[in-house]
C-alpha positions in Angstrom: -171.2 -126.1 -115.7 -168.6 -129.1 -115.1 -169.1 -131.4 -112.4 -166.4 -130.2 -110.3 -168.1 -126.9 -109.9 -170.5 -127.7 -107.2 -167.8 -129.6 -105.4 -165.5 -126.7 -105.8 -167.7 -124.3 -104.2 -168.7 -126.6 -101.4 -164.9 -127.1 -100.4 -164.1 -123.6 -100.6 -166.5 -122.6 -97.8 -165.4 -125.6 -95.8 -161.7 -125.4 -96.2 -161.9 -121.4 -95.7 -163.1 -122.3 -92.3 -160.9 -125.1 -91.8 -157.9 -123.1 -92.8 -158.7 -120.0 -90.7 -159.7 -121.7 -87.3 -157.5 -122.9 -84.8 -156.3 -127.0 -84.8 -159.0 -128.8 -83.0 -161.8 -126.3 -83.5 -163.0 -127.5 -86.8 -166.9 -127.2 -87.1 -169.1 -130.5 -87.0 -170.7 -129.6 -90.0 -167.3 -129.2 -91.9 -166.0 -132.7 -90.3 -169.1 -134.4 -91.4 -169.0 -132.9 -94.8 -165.1 -133.9 -95.0 -166.1 -137.4 -94.1 -168.7 -137.4 -96.9 -166.6 -136.0 -99.3 -163.9 -138.5 -98.5 -166.5 -141.6 -99.1 -167.6 -139.9 -102.4 -164.3 -138.9 -103.5 -161.8 -140.8 -101.8 -158.0 -139.7 -102.3 -156.0 -141.4 -104.8 -152.8 -141.3 -103.1 -150.8 -140.8 -99.7 -150.0 -137.3 -100.5 -153.8 -136.3 -100.7 -154.5 -138.4 -97.6 -151.8 -136.2 -95.8 -153.6 -132.9 -97.4 -157.1 -134.0 -96.6 -158.7 -132.0 -93.8 -159.3 -134.4 -91.2 -158.7 -133.9 -87.3 -155.9 -136.8 -87.6 -153.6 -134.3 -89.4 -153.6 -130.9 -87.4 -150.1 -130.2 -88.1 -149.5 -128.8 -91.5 -153.4 -128.4 -92.1 -153.5 -124.8 -92.8 -150.4 -124.9 -95.1 -151.9 -128.0 -97.1 -155.5 -126.5 -97.2 -154.0 -123.2 -98.6 -152.4 -124.9 -101.3 -155.8 -126.5 -102.1 -157.4 -122.9 -102.2 -154.7 -121.5 -104.3 -156.1 -124.0 -107.1 -159.9 -123.7 -106.4 -160.2 -120.7 -108.7 -159.3 -123.3 -111.5 -161.4 -126.1 -110.0 -164.5 -123.5 -109.6 -164.5 -123.0 -113.5 -164.5 -126.7 -114.3 -161.9 -125.8 -117.0 -157.9 -125.9 -117.4 -155.9 -123.0 -117.0 -156.3 -120.6 -119.9 -153.8 -120.3 -122.6 -153.6 -116.5 -121.9 -152.5 -117.1 -118.1 -150.2 -119.8 -119.2 -148.6 -117.3 -121.5 -148.1 -114.7 -119.3 -146.2 -116.9 -116.8 -144.6 -118.6 -119.6 -142.9 -115.4 -121.3 -141.5 -114.8 -117.8 -137.6 -116.0 -118.3 -137.2 -116.2 -114.4 -140.4 -118.6 -114.0 -139.1 -120.6 -116.9 -135.9 -120.9 -115.0 -137.1 -122.2 -112.1 -139.5 -124.5 -113.7 -136.8 -126.1 -115.4 -134.7 -126.2 -112.4 -137.5 -128.0 -110.5 -137.2 -130.3 -113.4 -133.6 -131.2 -113.0 -133.7 -131.3 -109.0 -136.2 -134.1 -109.7 -133.4 -136.3 -111.1 -130.8 -134.9 -109.3 -132.3 -135.4 -105.7 -133.0 -138.9 -106.1 -129.7 -139.6 -107.7 -127.9 -138.0 -105.1 -129.9 -140.2 -102.3 -128.9 -143.3 -104.3 -125.2 -142.3 -104.4 -124.9 -141.7 -100.7 -126.7 -145.0 -100.1 -124.2 -147.0 -102.0 -121.6 -144.9 -100.4 -122.5 -145.6 -96.7 -123.4 -149.3 -97.6 -119.9 -149.7 -98.8 -121.1 -151.2 -101.9 -117.8 -151.3 -103.6 -116.8 -153.9 -101.0 -119.9 -155.8 -100.6 -122.0 -155.5 -103.9 -122.3 -158.3 -106.2 -124.8 -159.5 -109.0 -125.5 -158.2 -112.4 -125.8 -154.5 -111.4 -122.4 -154.2 -109.9 -120.6 -153.2 -112.8 -123.1 -150.5 -113.7 -123.2 -149.3 -110.2 -119.3 -149.3 -109.8 -118.9 -147.4 -112.9 -121.6 -144.7 -112.0 -120.9 -144.3 -108.2 -117.2 -145.3 -107.6 -115.3 -145.5 -111.1 -112.5 -148.1 -112.1 -109.3 -146.5 -111.4 -107.5 -144.0 -109.2 -106.9 -140.3 -110.5 -103.5 -139.4 -112.0 -101.2 -136.4 -112.0 -103.0 -133.5 -113.7 -101.9 -132.7 -117.1 -101.2 -128.9 -118.1 -102.7 -129.3 -121.6 -106.2 -130.8 -120.3 -105.4 -134.3 -120.8 -104.5 -134.2 -124.5 -101.6 -136.1 -125.7 -98.4 -134.0 -126.6 -98.3 -132.3 -129.9 -95.4 -133.2 -132.1 -93.4 -130.0 -133.2 -93.7 -129.8 -137.1 -90.5 -130.4 -139.2 -89.6 -128.6 -142.3 -90.8 -131.6 -144.7 -94.3 -131.5 -143.1 -94.6 -127.4 -142.9 -97.0 -127.7 -146.0 -99.1 -130.5 -144.2 -99.4 -128.4 -141.2 -100.4 -125.3 -143.2 -103.2 -127.5 -144.8 -104.5 -128.8 -141.3 -104.4 -125.1 -140.0 -106.7 -124.0 -142.7 -108.8 -127.0 -142.3 -109.3 -126.4 -138.8 -110.0 -122.6 -139.3 -112.5 -123.4 -141.9 -114.1 -126.0 -140.0 -114.5 -123.8 -136.8 -115.3 -120.7 -138.8 -118.2 -122.6 -140.9 -119.4 -124.5 -137.7 -119.7 -121.6 -135.4 -120.6 -118.7 -137.8 -123.5 -120.9 -139.4 -124.5 -121.9 -135.5 -124.5 -118.3 -134.4 -126.9 -117.0 -137.6 -129.0 -120.0 -136.9 -129.3 -119.3 -133.2 -130.4 -115.6 -133.6 -132.7 -116.7 -136.4 -134.5 -119.3 -134.1 -134.7 -117.0 -131.2 -135.8 -113.9 -132.5 -137.7 -114.3 -135.7 -141.2 -116.0 -136.4 -142.1 -119.1 -138.5 -145.3 -119.6 -140.8 -145.9 -116.0 -141.5 -148.1 -115.1 -144.3 -149.9 -111.9 -145.5 -152.8 -112.9 -143.4 -150.9 -114.6 -140.4 -148.1 -112.8 -138.5 -146.5 -116.5 -137.7 -145.3 -117.5 -134.2 -142.2 -117.8 -132.4 -140.5 -120.6 -130.9 -140.0 -120.0 -127.2 -138.8 -123.1 -125.5 -134.9 -122.5 -125.2 -134.7 -125.7 -123.4 -135.8 -127.9 -126.4 -133.1 -126.1 -128.4 -130.5 -127.3 -125.9 -131.7 -130.7 -126.0 -131.4 -130.9 -129.7 -127.9 -129.9 -129.4 -127.0 -132.4 -126.6 -128.6 -135.4 -128.0 -126.6 -135.2 -131.3 -123.3 -134.2 -129.5 -124.2 -137.2 -127.4 -124.7 -139.3 -130.4 -121.6 -138.1 -132.4 -119.3 -138.6 -129.5 -120.5 -141.9 -128.7 -119.7 -143.0 -132.5 -116.3 -141.6 -132.0 -115.5 -143.1 -128.9 -116.9 -146.7 -130.3 -115.0 -146.5 -133.6 -111.5 -144.9 -132.1 -109.3 -145.9 -129.6 -109.8 -144.3 -126.2 -108.1 -144.4 -122.9 -109.5 -146.6 -120.5 -112.2 -144.6 -118.6 -111.8 -144.3 -114.6 -114.0 -141.1 -113.6 -117.1 -142.0 -111.6 -119.9 -141.1 -114.2 -121.8 -139.1 -111.7 -119.2 -136.5 -111.9 -120.2 -135.6 -115.2 -123.5 -134.4 -114.0 -122.3 -131.2 -112.2 -120.7 -129.9 -115.4 -123.4 -131.0 -117.5 -125.9 -129.3 -115.1 -124.1 -125.9 -115.5 -123.4 -126.4 -119.2 -127.1 -126.6 -119.9 -128.1 -123.7 -117.6 -125.3 -121.6 -119.3 -126.7 -122.8 -122.8 -130.2 -121.9 -121.7 -129.3 -118.5 -120.4 -127.4 -117.6 -123.9 -130.3 -118.5 -126.1 -132.9 -116.7 -123.5 -130.6 -113.7 -123.6 -131.2 -113.1 -127.3 -134.9 -112.4 -126.6 -133.6 -109.2 -124.5 -130.5 -108.3 -126.4 -128.9 -107.9 -129.8 -126.7 -110.8 -131.1 -123.5 -108.4 -131.3 -124.2 -107.3 -127.7 -124.2 -111.0 -126.8 -120.9 -111.7 -128.5 -119.1 -108.7 -126.9 -120.2 -109.8 -123.5 -119.2 -113.0 -123.8 -115.8 -111.7 -125.1 -115.6 -109.6 -122.1 -116.0 -112.3 -119.6 -112.4 -112.1 -118.7 -113.2 -109.2 -116.4 -115.3 -111.0 -114.0 -113.1 -113.8 -113.9 -110.2 -111.7 -113.1 -112.3 -109.7 -110.4 -113.5 -113.3 -108.8 -109.9 -114.7 -108.8 -108.5 -111.6 -107.2 -111.1 -111.2 -104.4 -111.9 -115.0 -103.8 -108.5 -116.7 -104.8 -106.1 -114.0 -104.1 -104.7 -114.7 -107.7 -101.8 -112.5 -108.9 -102.1 -111.0 -112.6 -99.7 -109.5 -114.8 -99.8 -105.7 -115.5 -100.7 -106.6 -119.1 -103.9 -108.8 -118.1 -105.2 -105.5 -116.3 -104.5 -103.2 -119.4 -106.3 -105.7 -121.7 -109.1 -106.0 -119.3 -109.4 -102.2 -119.1 -109.3 -101.8 -123.0 -112.2 -104.4 -123.3 -114.3 -102.7 -120.7 -113.6 -99.4 -122.6 -114.7 -101.0 -126.0 -117.8 -102.7 -124.7 -119.0 -99.3 -123.0 -118.3 -97.7 -126.2 -120.6 -100.1 -127.9 -123.3 -100.2 -125.6 -123.7 -96.4 -125.3 -123.7 -95.7 -129.1 -126.8 -97.2 -129.8 -128.7 -96.0 -132.9 -130.9 -92.7 -132.0 -134.0 -94.4 -133.5 -133.8 -97.4 -131.1 -134.9 -97.2 -127.7 -132.2 -98.9 -125.3 -135.0 -100.8 -123.5 -135.7 -102.8 -126.8 -132.0 -103.6 -127.2 -130.2 -104.1 -123.9 -132.4 -104.8 -120.9 -131.9 -105.7 -117.3 -133.2 -109.3 -118.1 -130.5 -109.8 -120.7 -127.8 -108.5 -118.7 -128.8 -111.0 -115.8 -129.1 -114.0 -118.3 -125.6 -113.1 -119.7 -124.3 -112.8 -116.1 -125.6 -116.3 -115.5 -124.1 -117.4 -118.6 -120.9 -116.3 -117.7 -121.3 -117.7 -114.2 -122.4 -121.3 -115.3 -119.9 -121.4 -118.0 -117.0 -120.6 -116.1 -118.3 -123.3 -113.5 -118.3 -125.8 -116.3 -114.7 -125.2 -117.4 -113.3 -125.3 -114.3 -115.1 -128.5 -113.2 -114.3 -130.2 -116.5 -110.3 -129.3 -115.9 -110.9 -130.9 -112.5 -112.1 -134.0 -114.3 -109.3 -134.2 -116.8 -107.3 -135.5 -113.8 -108.8 -138.9 -114.6 -106.9 -138.8 -118.0 -109.8 -139.0 -120.0 -109.9 -138.0 -123.5 -111.9 -134.8 -124.7 -114.3 -136.9 -126.6 -114.9 -139.1 -123.6 -115.6 -135.8 -121.7 -117.9 -134.8 -124.3 -119.7 -137.9 -124.2 -120.1 -137.9 -120.4 -121.4 -134.4 -120.1 -124.0 -134.8 -122.9 -125.4 -138.2 -121.3 -126.4 -136.3 -118.5 -127.4 -133.1 -120.5 -129.9 -135.4 -122.4 -131.1 -137.0 -119.1 -131.9 -133.9 -117.6 -133.6 -131.5 -120.4 -135.5 -134.6 -121.6 -136.8 -135.4 -118.1 -137.9 -131.4 -117.5 -139.6 -131.4 -121.0 -141.5 -134.4 -120.1 -142.5 -133.1 -116.8 -143.6 -129.7 -118.3 -145.4 -131.2 -121.2 -143.0 -129.3 -123.5 -141.5 -131.9 -125.4 -144.6 -132.9 -127.3 -145.5 -129.2 -127.8 -142.1 -128.5 -129.3 -142.4 -131.3 -131.6 -145.6 -130.3 -132.5 -144.3 -126.9 -133.6 -141.5 -128.9 -135.5 -144.3 -130.5 -137.4 -146.1 -127.4 -138.1 -143.0 -125.6 -139.2 -140.7 -127.7 -141.4 -138.1 -124.6 -142.1 -137.7 -124.8 -138.0 -137.1 -128.2 -138.1 -134.2 -128.1 -140.6 -132.9 -124.9 -138.6 -132.8 -126.8 -135.2 -131.3 -129.9 -137.0 -128.7 -128.0 -138.6 -127.9 -126.0 -135.5 -127.3 -129.3 -133.6 -125.2 -130.4 -136.3 -122.9 -127.2 -136.2 -122.8 -127.4 -132.4 -121.6 -130.8 -132.3 -119.0 -130.7 -135.3 -117.9 -127.4 -133.7 -116.9 -129.2 -130.6 -114.9 -132.0 -132.7 -112.9 -129.1 -134.4 -112.4 -127.5 -131.2 -110.5 -130.8 -129.5 -108.6 -131.4 -132.7 -107.3 -127.9 -133.2 -106.3 -127.5 -129.6 -104.5 -130.9 -130.0 -102.6 -130.1 -133.3 -101.8 -126.6 -132.9 -102.4 -125.6 -129.2 -104.6 -123.4 -127.4 -103.1 -119.9 -128.4 -103.8 -120.7 -132.0 -107.2 -121.9 -131.3 -107.9 -118.8 -129.3 -106.8 -116.4 -132.4 -109.4 -118.4 -134.8 -112.3 -118.3 -132.3 -111.7 -114.4 -131.9 -111.5 -113.9 -135.6 -114.9 -115.8 -135.4 -116.3 -113.5 -132.9 -115.7 -110.4 -134.9 -117.1 -112.2 -138.3 -120.2 -113.2 -136.3 -121.0 -109.6 -135.3 -120.2 -108.6 -138.9 -122.6 -111.4 -140.4 -125.5 -110.5 -137.7 -125.4 -106.9 -138.9 -125.4 -107.7 -142.4 -128.3 -110.4 -142.2 -130.3 -109.2 -139.4 -130.0 -105.3 -139.9 -128.2 -104.4 -136.7 -127.2 -100.9 -136.8 -123.6 -99.9 -135.5 -122.7 -96.3 -135.1 -119.2 -95.1 -136.0 -118.5 -95.1 -132.1 -119.6 -98.5 -131.7 -117.5 -100.0 -134.5 -114.4 -98.1 -132.7 -115.7 -100.1 -129.6 -115.6 -103.3 -131.5 -112.3 -102.7 -132.9 -110.7 -101.7 -129.1 -112.1 -105.1 -127.7 -110.6 -107.3 -130.4 -107.4 -105.5 -130.3 -107.5 -106.2 -126.9 -108.1 -109.9 -127.0 -105.2 -110.4 -129.8 -103.0 -108.6 -127.4 -103.8 -111.0 -124.4 -103.1 -113.6 -127.0 -99.5 -112.3 -128.1 -98.7 -111.2 -124.5 -99.5 -114.6 -123.4 -97.6 -116.6 -125.8 -94.7 -114.0 -125.1 -94.7 -114.8 -121.4 -94.6 -118.7 -121.9 -91.4 -118.2 -124.3 -90.0 -116.0 -121.5 -90.5 -118.3 -118.8 -88.9 -121.3 -120.6 -85.7 -119.1 -120.9 -85.5 -118.2 -117.4 -82.8 -120.1 -115.5 -83.3 -121.6 -112.3 -83.1 -119.2 -109.5 -83.9 -116.0 -111.3 -86.5 -113.9 -110.4 -89.7 -113.9 -112.4 -91.8 -111.4 -113.6 -93.3 -109.4 -110.8 -97.0 -109.9 -110.5 -99.9 -107.5 -108.9 
């Protein structure tokens, strides 16, 4: 038995009595034993001194001793927590979510306190020294906000002339091919990494990679590198936003990505794609209930068509597959989390564009904090080294993780370039087609079965999405032709 075992048995008897008896009634034997234990095993930190069962700290004694008692079963065995126990908790997505959130909080809370400290001290007026430029950039920024641009701070697009039509066609084909290649490959690899095993042989079933946060870190570190190189090699607008404001979009972005990866453990990839395509429904509901927004009739019609199509797909699962193995409550909750966090990210980024930054500067700023949050949380959990060991054991996983990150970073650059050259409508059409191709590829490569009714449901969803794009473009053209003073289209 370990040397900790007698200590644990003695501490269990003493601390049980101390925790259950009222303050000030600690038995003499326990007090003497506590003093002896203090001399033999002195506390190594102020936190341990606070939690030590002495009469000098009657307040909170029961709470602190209860925490000690919670760890006594492990101390009594003289061993670390068994892998089986770690696995039982580690496989529960809600537990992993809170552990990750605690890691982010360990960075966010000190950062928040520092920002408040510098603001209360009016550091912008009184600060000096070599740290002043860094603190000013991180906390206060360098210029005043400007008027918000409708196109997300992108420079105005030049309308193509007849002489440049061929060039524009090649540009469009280049953008479409780049977006399709990047995100179709990304989708296939995402499903491969999260749902299949590595290192499987005839005698060994292999092992799955379970840490979604490490994949988020891999994606963000490469995106950070690409955006940093792009900003360094090209001319960018003067940056004026306080750096800390990127942390909000960063936090919601890594949480949405984590939910997206985790959801694949509980639902099929086609289901996830359709759910992401139908996020317009909760967005409209929240806009109507919270912001009192008004919508066109065609927006309600297309939202209803999307909900019908998704319902047809979900209710038409193959008869040989039990619903609980394809669509679970956990998967639905994770998808809801993805939609909520992703919606916050886009809205916060839209507000940040009032500082007239470029999209690549936005990409760089968000990914700086994403790398900081994820690597900090991974180090605190000890998961970074474990994931690196998994990469060392399975070279195939290493290739998949790197390629996944490359596709994600390149895809973001293609998004910025496409919207800049052709606008949001063309980009939406390309990405809607990508979603349809992603479902088809997933079914072909990974053997997902889709019934006739499910196929019709998918068709209804994408028909509604294209209808939304067409109706929106028509409404924009019509609004430009409406003379001043004329009544606009009635909204409900």
